[in-house]
N, CA and C atoms as an extended XYZ file, in Angstrom:
342
Properties=species:S:1:pos:R:3:atomname:S:1:resname:S:1:resid:I:1 pbc="F F F"
N      -133.117       63.002       65.429 N   UNK     1
C      -133.750       62.696       66.693 CA  UNK     1
C      -132.773       61.977       67.623 C   UNK     1
N      -131.889       61.183       67.029 N   UNK     2
C      -130.899       60.479       67.838 CA  UNK     2
C      -129.959       61.465       68.515 C   UNK     2
N      -129.599       62.528       67.792 N   UNK     3
C      -128.724       63.552       68.379 CA  UNK     3
C      -129.379       64.177       69.607 C   UNK     3
N      -130.664       64.484       69.504 N   UNK     4
C      -131.379       65.100       70.610 CA  UNK     4
C      -131.420       64.165       71.820 C   UNK     4
N      -131.612       62.876       71.565 N   UNK     5
C      -131.650       61.921       72.665 CA  UNK     5
C      -130.298       61.837       73.362 C   UNK     5
N      -129.234       61.869       72.575 N   UNK     6
C      -127.896       61.818       73.164 CA  UNK     6
C      -127.613       63.083       73.968 C   UNK     6
N      -128.099       64.226       73.487 N   UNK     7
C      -127.919       65.473       74.227 CA  UNK     7
C      -128.662       65.408       75.562 C   UNK     7
N      -129.854       64.865       75.541 N   UNK     8
C      -130.643       64.733       76.763 CA  UNK     8
C      -129.913       63.840       77.760 C   UNK     8
N      -129.332       62.762       77.273 N   UNK     9
C      -128.602       61.848       78.158 CA  UNK     9
C      -127.398       62.529       78.796 C   UNK     9
N      -126.751       63.421       78.052 N   UNK    10
C      -125.597       64.135       78.608 CA  UNK    10
C      -126.017       65.054       79.748 C   UNK    10
N      -127.223       65.587       79.657 N   UNK    11
C      -127.728       66.476       80.706 CA  UNK    11
C      -127.946       65.688       81.991 C   UNK    11
N      -128.453       64.487       81.865 N   UNK    12
C      -128.700       63.660       83.043 CA  UNK    12
C      -129.861       62.720       82.826 C   UNK    12
N      -130.302       62.114       83.902 N   UNK    13
C      -131.424       61.183       83.823 CA  UNK    13
C      -132.714       61.950       83.533 C   UNK    13
N      -133.724       61.230       83.109 N   UNK    14
C      -135.011       61.874       82.835 CA  UNK    14
C      -135.599       62.494       84.093 C   UNK    14
N      -135.377       61.851       85.227 N   UNK    15
C      -135.869       62.406       86.490 CA  UNK    15
C      -135.226       63.742       86.797 C   UNK    15
N      -133.904       63.842       86.555 N   UNK    16
C      -133.190       65.096       86.800 CA  UNK    16
C      -133.663       66.181       85.838 C   UNK    16
N      -133.915       65.801       84.613 N   UNK    17
C      -134.386       66.764       83.614 CA  UNK    17
C      -135.798       67.230       83.962 C   UNK    17
N      -136.650       66.295       84.388 N   UNK    18
C      -138.029       66.648       84.753 CA  UNK    18
C      -138.055       67.650       85.897 C   UNK    18
N      -137.106       67.539       86.818 N   UNK    19
C      -137.049       68.482       87.939 CA  UNK    19
C      -136.728       69.896       87.471 C   UNK    19
N      -136.037       70.017       86.331 N   UNK    20
C      -135.648       71.329       85.805 CA  UNK    20
C      -136.807       72.051       85.132 C   UNK    20
N      -137.846       71.319       84.765 N   UNK    21
C      -138.961       71.895       84.016 CA  UNK    21
C      -140.044       72.342       84.993 C   UNK    21
N      -140.317       73.655       85.038 N   UNK    22
C      -141.357       74.148       85.950 CA  UNK    22
C      -142.720       73.553       85.602 C   UNK    22
N      -143.449       73.167       86.617 N   UNK    23
C      -144.789       72.637       86.412 CA  UNK    23
C      -144.836       71.185       85.992 C   UNK    23
N      -143.691       70.570       85.832 N   UNK    24
C      -143.649       69.163       85.436 CA  UNK    24
C      -144.025       68.307       86.639 C   UNK    24
N      -144.982       67.410       86.457 N   UNK    25
C      -145.369       66.578       87.601 CA  UNK    25
C      -144.226       65.653       88.013 C   UNK    25
N      -144.215       65.306       89.288 N   UNK    26
C      -143.168       64.412       89.771 CA  UNK    26
C      -143.396       63.027       89.185 C   UNK    26
N      -142.318       62.429       88.728 N   UNK    27
C      -142.387       61.089       88.171 CA  UNK    27
C      -142.011       60.075       89.239 C   UNK    27
N      -142.714       58.955       89.232 N   UNK    28
C      -142.356       57.887       90.160 CA  UNK    28
C      -141.088       57.212       89.651 C   UNK    28
N      -140.423       56.475       90.520 N   UNK    29
C      -139.219       55.752       90.107 CA  UNK    29
C      -139.533       54.768       88.986 C   UNK    29
N      -140.707       54.174       89.057 N   UNK    30
C      -141.128       53.224       88.025 CA  UNK    30
C      -141.281       53.929       86.671 C   UNK    30
N      -141.873       55.116       86.680 N   UNK    31
C      -142.038       55.880       85.443 CA  UNK    31
C      -140.679       56.286       84.876 C   UNK    31
N      -139.781       56.698       85.758 N   UNK    32
C      -138.444       57.104       85.313 CA  UNK    32
C      -137.705       55.939       84.674 C   UNK    32
N      -137.727       54.783       85.334 N   UNK    33
C      -137.000       53.635       84.785 CA  UNK    33
C      -137.640       53.153       83.486 C   UNK    33
N      -138.966       53.226       83.404 N   UNK    34
C      -139.655       52.853       82.168 CA  UNK    34
C      -139.286       53.772       81.021 C   UNK    34
N      -139.212       55.063       81.300 N   UNK    35
C      -138.845       56.033       80.264 CA  UNK    35
C      -137.393       55.842       79.834 C   UNK    35
N      -136.515       55.562       80.784 N   UNK    36
C      -135.105       55.308       80.458 CA  UNK    36
C      -134.985       54.070       79.570 C   UNK    36
N      -135.755       53.034       79.904 N   UNK    37
C      -135.737       51.797       79.118 CA  UNK    37
C      -136.225       52.064       77.692 C   UNK    37
N      -137.300       52.846       77.574 N   UNK    38
C      -137.835       53.183       76.254 CA  UNK    38
C      -136.805       53.946       75.419 C   UNK    38
N      -136.076       54.850       76.058 N   UNK    39
C      -135.052       55.606       75.331 CA  UNK    39
C      -133.953       54.678       74.825 C   UNK    39
N      -133.566       53.700       75.632 N   UNK    40
C      -132.531       52.746       75.215 CA  UNK    40
C      -133.013       51.905       74.038 C   UNK    40
N      -134.272       51.479       74.096 N   UNK    41
C      -134.843       50.695       72.999 CA  UNK    41
C      -134.880       51.533       71.730 C   UNK    41
N      -135.349       52.770       71.854 N   UNK    42
C      -135.414       53.673       70.705 CA  UNK    42
C      -134.024       53.847       70.097 C   UNK    42
N      -133.040       54.090       70.947 N   UNK    43
C      -131.677       54.305       70.476 CA  UNK    43
C      -131.132       53.052       69.787 C   UNK    43
N      -131.410       51.871       70.327 N   UNK    44
C      -130.956       50.621       69.718 CA  UNK    44
C      -131.547       50.437       68.325 C   UNK    44
N      -132.834       50.731       68.206 N   UNK    45
C      -133.499       50.592       66.907 CA  UNK    45
C      -132.894       51.567       65.902 C   UNK    45
N      -132.763       52.820       66.283 N   UNK    46
C      -132.234       53.835       65.366 CA  UNK    46
C      -130.791       53.513       64.976 C   UNK    46
N      -129.989       53.052       65.928 N   UNK    47
C      -128.600       52.705       65.621 CA  UNK    47
C      -128.484       51.523       64.671 C   UNK    47
N      -129.524       50.694       64.584 N   UNK    48
C      -129.509       49.540       63.691 CA  UNK    48
C      -130.026       49.874       62.293 C   UNK    48
N      -130.461       51.108       62.090 N   UNK    49
C      -130.939       51.553       60.778 CA  UNK    49
C      -129.786       52.119       59.961 C   UNK    49
N      -129.951       52.066       58.644 N   UNK    50
C      -128.992       52.741       57.773 CA  UNK    50
C      -129.297       54.238       57.811 C   UNK    50
N      -128.337       55.080       57.415 N   UNK    51
C      -128.625       56.524       57.375 CA  UNK    51
C      -129.861       56.852       56.517 C   UNK    51
N      -130.027       56.145       55.399 N   UNK    52
C      -131.183       56.402       54.536 CA  UNK    52
C      -132.484       56.027       55.250 C   UNK    52
N      -132.476       54.901       55.954 N   UNK    53
C      -133.678       54.476       56.685 CA  UNK    53
C      -134.021       55.465       57.792 C   UNK    53
N      -133.006       56.058       58.397 N   UNK    54
C      -133.255       57.055       59.445 CA  UNK    54
C      -133.957       58.273       58.872 C   UNK    54
N      -133.547       58.671       57.671 N   UNK    55
C      -134.164       59.846       57.039 CA  UNK    55
C      -135.533       59.530       56.447 C   UNK    55
N      -135.732       58.260       56.065 N   UNK    56
C      -136.975       57.859       55.391 CA  UNK    56
C      -137.548       56.587       56.024 C   UNK    56
N      -138.014       56.665       57.254 N   UNK    57
C      -138.519       55.449       57.909 CA  UNK    57
C      -139.762       54.861       57.233 C   UNK    57
N      -140.406       55.637       56.393 N   UNK    58
C      -141.603       55.140       55.708 CA  UNK    58
C      -141.276       54.026       54.715 C   UNK    58
N      -140.003       53.868       54.324 N   UNK    59
C      -139.624       52.818       53.367 CA  UNK    59
C      -139.488       51.450       54.023 C   UNK    59
N      -139.505       51.407       55.337 N   UNK    60
C      -139.231       50.159       56.051 CA  UNK    60
C      -140.330       49.128       55.812 C   UNK    60
N      -139.919       47.988       55.298 N   UNK    61
C      -140.812       46.856       55.083 CA  UNK    61
C      -140.400       45.742       56.042 C   UNK    61
N      -141.061       44.607       55.947 N   UNK    62
C      -140.811       43.511       56.874 CA  UNK    62
C      -139.336       43.114       56.905 C   UNK    62
N      -138.714       42.988       55.749 N   UNK    63
C      -137.308       42.548       55.719 CA  UNK    63
C      -136.393       43.562       56.406 C   UNK    63
N      -136.672       44.847       56.210 N   UNK    64
C      -135.885       45.883       56.883 CA  UNK    64
C      -136.074       45.785       58.397 C   UNK    64
N      -137.329       45.683       58.800 N   UNK    65
C      -137.646       45.635       60.230 CA  UNK    65
C      -137.036       44.400       60.884 C   UNK    65
N      -137.039       43.285       60.152 N   UNK    66
C      -136.451       42.056       60.666 CA  UNK    66
C      -134.945       42.238       60.888 C   UNK    66
N      -134.258       42.858       59.940 N   UNK    67
C      -132.823       43.120       60.061 CA  UNK    67
C      -132.544       44.072       61.219 C   UNK    67
N      -133.361       45.107       61.348 N   UNK    68
C      -133.201       46.085       62.432 CA  UNK    68
C      -133.414       45.403       63.783 C   UNK    68
N      -134.432       44.545       63.864 N   UNK    69
C      -134.708       43.832       65.114 CA  UNK    69
C      -133.525       42.949       65.495 C   UNK    69
N      -132.992       42.213       64.528 N   UNK    70
C      -131.839       41.349       64.814 CA  UNK    70
C      -130.627       42.179       65.214 C   UNK    70
N      -130.402       43.279       64.515 N   UNK    71
C      -129.251       44.132       64.803 CA  UNK    71
C      -129.328       44.814       66.154 C   UNK    71
N      -130.541       45.072       66.607 N   UNK    72
C      -130.712       45.768       67.884 CA  UNK    72
C      -130.934       44.807       69.047 C   UNK    72
N      -131.106       43.519       68.734 N   UNK    73
C      -131.358       42.541       69.790 CA  UNK    73
C      -132.768       42.615       70.337 C   UNK    73
N      -133.679       43.132       69.534 N   UNK    74
C      -135.073       43.300       69.949 CA  UNK    74
C      -135.983       42.475       69.053 C   UNK    74
N      -137.268       42.556       69.300 N   UNK    75
C      -138.241       41.842       68.477 CA  UNK    75
C      -138.800       42.776       67.405 C   UNK    75
N      -139.459       42.173       66.413 N   UNK    76
C      -140.126       42.987       65.392 CA  UNK    76
C      -141.204       43.858       66.027 C   UNK    76
N      -141.852       43.347       67.058 N   UNK    77
C      -142.883       44.127       67.755 CA  UNK    77
C      -142.276       45.375       68.383 C   UNK    77
N      -141.073       45.252       68.946 N   UNK    78
C      -140.394       46.416       69.524 CA  UNK    78
C      -140.093       47.453       68.449 C   UNK    78
N      -139.612       46.984       67.302 N   UNK    79
C      -139.293       47.898       66.198 CA  UNK    79
C      -140.562       48.601       65.734 C   UNK    79
N      -141.642       47.845       65.571 N   UNK    80
C      -142.915       48.443       65.148 CA  UNK    80
C      -143.415       49.463       66.163 C   UNK    80
N      -143.254       49.167       67.450 N   UNK    81
C      -143.689       50.095       68.503 CA  UNK    81
C      -142.893       51.393       68.442 C   UNK    81
N      -141.581       51.280       68.243 N   UNK    82
C      -140.740       52.481       68.137 CA  UNK    82
C      -141.164       53.311       66.932 C   UNK    82
N      -141.404       52.660       65.808 N   UNK    83
C      -141.806       53.390       64.602 CA  UNK    83
C      -143.172       54.049       64.781 C   UNK    83
N      -144.072       53.374       65.475 N   UNK    84
C      -145.403       53.946       65.740 CA  UNK    84
C      -145.283       55.180       66.640 C   UNK    84
N      -144.452       55.078       67.675 N   UNK    85
C      -144.253       56.223       68.571 CA  UNK    85
C      -143.591       57.380       67.830 C   UNK    85
N      -142.684       57.065       66.936 N   UNK    86
C      -142.046       58.112       66.135 CA  UNK    86
C      -143.097       58.830       65.290 C   UNK    86
N      -143.962       58.066       64.636 N   UNK    87
C      -145.021       58.671       63.819 CA  UNK    87
C      -145.938       59.551       64.669 C   UNK    87
N      -146.267       59.083       65.864 N   UNK    88
C      -147.128       59.861       66.755 CA  UNK    88
C      -146.455       61.163       67.176 C   UNK    88
N      -145.177       61.092       67.510 N   UNK    89
C      -144.485       62.314       67.940 CA  UNK    89
C      -144.311       63.273       66.771 C   UNK    89
N      -144.093       62.731       65.582 N   UNK    90
C      -143.975       63.567       64.385 CA  UNK    90
C      -145.295       64.303       64.123 C   UNK    90
N      -146.409       63.596       64.263 N   UNK    91
C      -147.727       64.213       64.065 CA  UNK    91
C      -147.992       65.275       65.128 C   UNK    91
N      -147.583       64.993       66.363 N   UNK    92
C      -147.793       65.957       67.436 CA  UNK    92
C      -146.971       67.219       67.191 C   UNK    92
N      -145.751       67.058       66.728 N   UNK    93
C      -144.910       68.220       66.438 CA  UNK    93
C      -145.497       69.049       65.298 C   UNK    93
N      -146.069       68.373       64.318 N   UNK    94
C      -146.705       69.084       63.213 CA  UNK    94
C      -147.890       69.901       63.726 C   UNK    94
N      -148.688       69.306       64.610 N   UNK    95
C      -149.822       70.018       65.197 CA  UNK    95
C      -149.348       71.209       66.014 C   UNK    95
N      -148.290       71.017       66.780 N   UNK    96
C      -147.755       72.093       67.605 CA  UNK    96
C      -147.272       73.246       66.730 C   UNK    96
N      -146.617       72.907       65.629 N   UNK    97
C      -146.126       73.936       64.707 CA  UNK    97
C      -147.296       74.734       64.124 C   UNK    97
N      -148.356       74.037       63.728 N   UNK    98
C      -149.540       74.713       63.198 CA  UNK    98
C      -150.196       75.571       64.271 C   UNK    98
N      -150.207       75.069       65.478 N   UNK    99
C      -150.790       75.792       66.599 CA  UNK    99
C      -150.029       77.088       66.848 C   UNK    99
N      -148.705       77.004       66.812 N   UNK   100
C      -147.883       78.189       67.031 CA  UNK   100
C      -148.057       79.197       65.902 C   UNK   100
N      -148.206       78.715       64.675 N   UNK   101
C      -148.397       79.609       63.535 CA  UNK   101
C      -149.732       80.336       63.607 C   UNK   101
N      -150.709       79.739       64.288 N   UNK   102
C      -152.028       80.361       64.368 CA  UNK   102
C      -152.015       81.614       65.241 C   UNK   102
N      -150.918       81.818       65.987 N   UNK   103
C      -150.773       83.025       66.782 CA  UNK   103
C      -151.428       82.976       68.140 C   UNK   103
N      -151.831       81.816       68.556 N   UNK   104
C      -152.451       81.703       69.873 CA  UNK   104
C      -151.378       81.833       70.940 C   UNK   104
N      -151.723       82.513       72.009 N   UNK   105
C      -150.765       82.789       73.071 CA  UNK   105
C      -150.512       81.602       73.970 C   UNK   105
N      -149.531       81.746       74.861 N   UNK   106
C      -149.191       80.665       75.786 CA  UNK   106
C      -150.339       80.271       76.700 C   UNK   106
N      -151.257       81.195       76.981 N   UNK   107
C      -152.379       80.856       77.860 CA  UNK   107
C      -153.278       79.808       77.212 C   UNK   107
N      -153.285       79.750       75.905 N   UNK   108
C      -154.097       78.771       75.196 CA  UNK   108
C      -153.382       77.441       75.034 C   UNK   108
N      -152.112       77.401       75.378 N   UNK   109
C      -151.323       76.187       75.177 CA  UNK   109
C      -151.876       75.014       75.974 C   UNK   109
N      -152.412       75.274       77.165 N   UNK   110
C      -152.964       74.198       77.981 CA  UNK   110
C      -154.115       73.495       77.273 C   UNK   110
N      -154.876       74.215       76.498 N   UNK   111
C      -155.954       73.612       75.739 CA  UNK   111
C      -155.449       72.658       74.681 C   UNK   111
N      -154.301       72.941       74.138 N   UNK   112
C      -153.697       72.082       73.131 CA  UNK   112
C      -153.306       70.737       73.726 C   UNK   112
N      -152.831       70.746       74.952 N   UNK   113
C      -152.317       69.536       75.569 CA  UNK   113
C      -153.416       68.622       76.100 C   UNK   113
N      -154.644       69.088       76.179 N   UNK   114
C      -155.736       68.260       76.714 CA  UNK   114
C      -156.231       67.280       75.693 C   UNK   114
């Protein structure tokens, strides 16, 4: 996931990327800066993990999270928030994969996003 984030950064800012996506709603400057900040926090947390922790975030206990928070210059709450968002995105990707396997066409995709 870190590789993908770095690739996105090479393309440009989130605002520039959003403009490239047809049908993407316009983001306010506040939304753009908030998303950029979140990406930096996510990257800091991931960079403070060991390679094994990156592959298996489910093993993270309080002591791991405390070390990651100190290493990234963030709080334990920030680390927990990043891990929660990761779990949510992982679940969403799993749902999307199942949705695609069901053979439903692109016209039904809007129903998935609601």
